[in-house]
C-alpha positions as CSV (number, residue, x, y, z in Angstrom):
1,M,-11.3,3.0,-20.6
2,D,-11.6,-0.8,-20.3
3,L,-8.6,-2.0,-18.2
4,D,-9.1,-5.6,-19.3
5,L,-9.3,-6.8,-15.7
6,A,-12.5,-8.8,-15.9
7,G,-12.1,-12.2,-14.3
8,R,-8.6,-11.6,-13.2
9,V,-7.7,-12.7,-9.6
10,A,-6.2,-10.1,-7.3
11,V,-4.9,-10.1,-3.7
12,V,-5.0,-6.8,-1.9
13,T,-3.3,-6.7,1.5
14,G,-4.5,-4.2,4.1
15,G,-7.6,-3.9,2.0
16,S,-10.4,-3.2,4.5
17,K,-9.9,0.6,4.7
18,G,-8.1,3.5,3.3
19,I,-6.0,3.0,0.2
20,G,-6.5,-0.7,0.2
21,L,-10.3,-0.4,0.3
22,A,-10.2,2.1,-2.5
23,V,-8.0,-0.3,-4.6
24,T,-10.3,-3.2,-3.9
25,R,-13.3,-1.0,-4.9
26,A,-11.5,0.0,-8.2
27,L,-10.6,-3.6,-9.1
28,L,-14.1,-4.9,-8.4
29,A,-15.5,-2.1,-10.6
30,E,-13.3,-3.4,-13.4
31,G,-14.6,-7.0,-13.0
32,A,-11.7,-8.5,-11.1
33,R,-12.1,-11.1,-8.4
34,V,-10.5,-9.9,-5.2
35,V,-9.2,-11.5,-2.0
36,V,-8.8,-8.8,0.7
37,A,-6.4,-9.5,3.6
38,S,-6.6,-7.5,6.8
39,R,-6.7,-8.1,10.5
40,S,-10.4,-7.3,10.7
41,R,-13.4,-6.6,8.5
42,T,-15.0,-3.2,8.2
43,P,-18.6,-2.1,7.3
44,E,-17.2,-0.4,4.2
45,L,-15.6,-3.7,3.0
46,D,-18.8,-5.6,3.8
47,A,-20.8,-3.1,1.7
48,L,-18.8,-3.9,-1.5
49,S,-20.5,-5.9,-4.2
50,G,-18.8,-8.3,-6.6
51,E,-16.6,-11.3,-6.2
52,V,-14.7,-10.4,-3.1
53,R,-13.5,-12.5,-0.2
54,H,-12.0,-11.4,3.1
55,V,-9.2,-13.4,4.7
56,P,-8.3,-12.4,8.3
57,A,-4.5,-12.0,8.4
58,D,-2.0,-10.4,10.7
59,F,1.0,-9.5,8.6
60,M,3.3,-9.4,11.7
61,D,2.9,-13.2,11.4
62,P,5.5,-14.6,9.0
63,S,3.2,-17.3,7.8
64,A,0.3,-14.9,6.9
65,P,1.3,-13.8,3.4
66,A,1.6,-17.3,2.1
67,E,-1.7,-18.3,3.7
68,V,-3.5,-15.4,2.0
69,I,-2.0,-16.3,-1.4
70,A,-3.0,-19.9,-0.9
71,R,-6.6,-18.8,-0.1
72,A,-6.8,-16.9,-3.4
73,V,-5.9,-20.0,-5.3
74,E,-8.4,-22.0,-3.2
75,E,-11.2,-19.4,-3.8
76,F,-10.6,-18.5,-7.5
77,G,-8.2,-21.0,-8.9
78,G,-5.0,-18.9,-9.4
79,L,-3.5,-15.5,-9.1
80,D,-2.9,-12.6,-11.6
81,I,-2.4,-9.5,-9.4
82,L,-0.8,-8.8,-6.1
83,V,-1.1,-5.4,-4.4
84,N,1.1,-5.1,-1.4
85,N,-0.7,-2.3,0.5
86,A,-0.4,-3.4,4.1
87,G,1.9,-1.1,6.0
88,G,2.1,2.0,8.2
89,P,2.3,1.8,12.0
90,P,2.7,-1.7,13.2
91,P,0.2,-2.9,15.8
92,G,0.7,-1.0,19.0
93,T,2.7,1.8,17.4
94,K,1.5,5.4,16.8
95,M,2.8,7.6,14.0
96,P,4.1,10.1,13.3
97,Q,7.2,9.6,15.4
98,F,9.6,12.5,15.8
99,G,13.3,12.1,15.9
100,F,15.8,9.2,15.6
101,L,17.1,8.7,19.2
102,G,13.8,7.6,20.6
103,L,13.5,4.7,18.2
104,T,14.4,1.3,19.8
105,D,15.7,-1.9,18.1
106,A,12.3,-3.5,18.8
107,G,10.6,-0.6,17.1
108,W,12.9,-0.8,14.0
109,Q,12.3,-4.5,13.8
110,S,8.5,-4.3,14.0
111,M,8.5,-1.5,11.4
112,F,10.5,-3.5,8.9
113,E,8.5,-6.6,9.7
114,F,5.2,-4.9,8.8
115,N,6.4,-2.6,6.0
116,L,9.0,-4.7,4.2
117,F,9.2,-8.3,5.2
118,S,5.5,-8.9,4.8
119,T,5.9,-7.7,1.2
120,V,8.9,-9.9,0.7
121,R,7.0,-12.9,1.9
122,A,3.9,-12.1,-0.2
123,C,6.0,-11.7,-3.3
124,R,7.8,-15.0,-2.6
125,A,4.5,-16.8,-2.4
126,A,2.9,-15.1,-5.4
127,L,5.6,-15.1,-8.0
128,P,5.5,-18.8,-8.8
129,L,1.8,-18.6,-9.3
130,L,2.1,-15.5,-11.5
131,I,4.7,-17.2,-13.6
132,E,2.5,-20.3,-13.9
133,R,-0.3,-18.2,-15.3
134,G,2.1,-16.8,-17.9
135,G,2.6,-13.5,-16.2
136,G,0.9,-11.0,-14.0
137,A,1.4,-7.8,-12.0
138,I,2.6,-6.7,-8.6
139,V,2.2,-3.2,-7.2
140,N,4.0,-2.3,-4.0
141,V,2.5,0.7,-2.2
142,S,5.5,2.5,-0.7
143,S,5.5,6.2,0.5
144,G,7.0,9.5,-0.4
145,H,8.9,9.1,2.9
146,G,10.9,6.4,1.1
147,R,12.1,9.0,-1.3
148,Q,12.4,12.0,1.0
149,P,14.5,11.4,4.1
150,S,13.1,13.2,7.2
151,G,13.5,13.4,10.9
152,V,9.9,12.3,11.1
153,N,9.2,8.6,10.8
154,V,12.8,7.7,10.2
155,D,12.3,3.9,10.5
156,Y,9.2,3.9,8.3
157,G,11.0,5.9,5.6
158,A,13.9,3.5,5.6
159,A,11.6,0.5,5.3
160,K,9.7,2.1,2.4
161,A,13.0,3.0,0.6
162,A,14.0,-0.7,0.9
163,M,10.6,-1.6,-0.6
164,M,11.3,0.5,-3.7
165,N,14.7,-1.1,-4.1
166,L,13.0,-4.5,-3.8
167,T,10.4,-3.5,-6.4
168,K,13.1,-2.6,-9.0
169,A,15.1,-5.8,-8.3
170,L,12.0,-8.0,-8.8
171,S,11.0,-6.2,-11.9
172,E,14.5,-6.9,-13.4
173,E,14.5,-10.5,-12.4
174,F,11.0,-11.5,-13.3
175,G,10.2,-9.2,-16.2
176,P,11.4,-11.8,-18.7
177,Q,8.9,-14.2,-17.3
178,G,6.0,-11.9,-17.8
179,V,5.7,-10.5,-14.3
180,R,5.6,-6.7,-14.1
181,V,6.5,-5.1,-10.7
182,N,5.9,-1.4,-10.0
183,G,5.6,0.8,-7.0
184,V,3.4,3.7,-6.0
185,C,4.7,6.4,-3.6
186,P,1.8,8.2,-2.1
187,G,2.0,11.5,-0.2
188,P,-0.3,12.3,2.7
189,V,-3.6,10.4,2.0
190,K,-6.8,11.2,3.8
191,T,-7.2,7.8,5.4
192,P,-8.2,6.5,8.9
193,W,-4.4,6.6,9.7
194,W,-4.8,10.4,9.6
195,T,-8.5,10.9,10.6
196,D,-9.2,8.3,13.3
197,A,-9.2,9.5,16.9
198,G,-5.6,9.4,18.2
199,G,-4.3,9.2,14.6
200,A,-1.8,11.3,12.8
201,A,-3.9,14.5,12.8
202,D,-4.3,14.4,16.6
203,I,-0.6,13.6,17.1
204,F,0.5,16.5,14.9
205,A,-2.0,18.8,16.5
206,A,-0.6,18.0,20.0
207,H,2.9,18.4,18.8
208,I,2.5,21.9,17.3
209,G,-0.3,23.2,19.5
210,S,-3.1,23.2,16.9
211,D,-6.3,21.2,16.5
212,R,-7.0,18.2,14.3
213,D,-9.4,19.9,11.9
214,S,-6.9,22.6,11.1
215,V,-4.2,20.0,10.7
216,L,-6.3,18.1,8.1
217,T,-7.5,21.1,6.1
218,S,-4.6,23.6,6.3
219,V,-1.7,22.9,8.6
220,A,-0.5,19.6,7.1
221,P,-0.9,20.8,3.5
222,Q,1.1,24.0,4.3
223,M,3.8,22.2,6.3
224,M,4.4,19.7,3.5
225,Q,4.0,22.4,0.8
226,L,1.4,20.5,-1.1
227,A,0.9,22.1,-4.4
228,T,-2.8,21.1,-4.5
229,G,-3.4,22.5,-1.0
230,R,-5.1,19.4,0.3
231,L,-4.6,15.8,1.3
232,I,-4.9,13.1,-1.3
233,E,-8.1,11.0,-1.7
234,P,-7.6,7.2,-1.5
235,S,-9.3,6.8,-4.8
236,E,-6.6,8.9,-6.5
237,I,-4.0,6.3,-5.4
238,A,-6.3,3.4,-6.4
239,D,-6.8,4.7,-9.9
240,V,-3.0,4.6,-10.5
241,V,-2.8,1.1,-9.0
242,A,-5.6,-0.2,-11.2
243,L,-3.9,1.1,-14.3
244,L,-0.5,-0.4,-13.3
245,V,-2.0,-3.9,-12.8
246,S,-3.8,-3.7,-16.1
247,P,-2.5,-5.2,-19.4
248,R,-2.8,-1.6,-20.7
249,S,0.5,-1.0,-18.8
250,A,2.2,-4.0,-20.5
251,S,5.5,-2.1,-21.0
252,T,5.6,-0.5,-17.5
253,T,7.7,-2.2,-15.0
254,G,10.3,-1.2,-12.4
255,A,8.7,2.2,-12.2
256,E,7.8,4.4,-9.2
257,F,4.7,6.4,-9.6
258,V,4.6,9.4,-7.2
259,V,1.1,10.6,-6.3
260,D,1.9,13.1,-3.6
261,A,-0.1,16.4,-4.3
262,G,3.2,18.0,-5.2
263,W,5.0,17.3,-1.9
264,L,8.3,16.0,-3.4
265,K,10.1,18.8,-5.1
266,S,12.8,16.7,-6.8
267,T,13.1,13.3,-8.4
């Protein structure tokens, strides 16, 4: 299926690895021109072919989102697509985190800074440009934790729930001006967040007295009651994002697409 993305200009935040890298790869394969924002480059990003530019950016810095959007205009002359994917543990934070009482004000503030306010600022910078082009698409990558409250990652879930509320509010306000805003709520995705040394798999393993390989292959899927019996591949999220930013989805806005391997059992 041709997604009619050839020549369109996209910004993907947190695009050097994991879901963001997969989204970048999918958009490039469709002929889009992509500006990738992340704190650092990766060999996997450098190996991509096509019209792709990397912009070093720390989304804990309030000025970073607008600077990234401006760079897209500088490089490619405008903006058609924004994928707000940057998120997860703020710099210096390890997740998962268990329980509410151990979370400090500073921890809450950094979690919301990274997972909500960076998206707010990116949307604020992008929307006038999208409107100027006659319309465009924003996809906010949230999380199943935003829909399923839990004693694990309480602050992260609250930030992601707020992101989905923002998504729906923006879709309502800017839909008449041609801008579609949708969200994707992934379940557990097999990304470096899980697989890196000291990442979620190691933290879970230490918490429950298991080992990282068992967590990745069987323990986590069983604990989360994943219907597919496995973690999600980043490309499976990216394919949904690519469809949502495509003109093929011209009547889809204000929606939440859950890609969770059957984790969430209710709407």
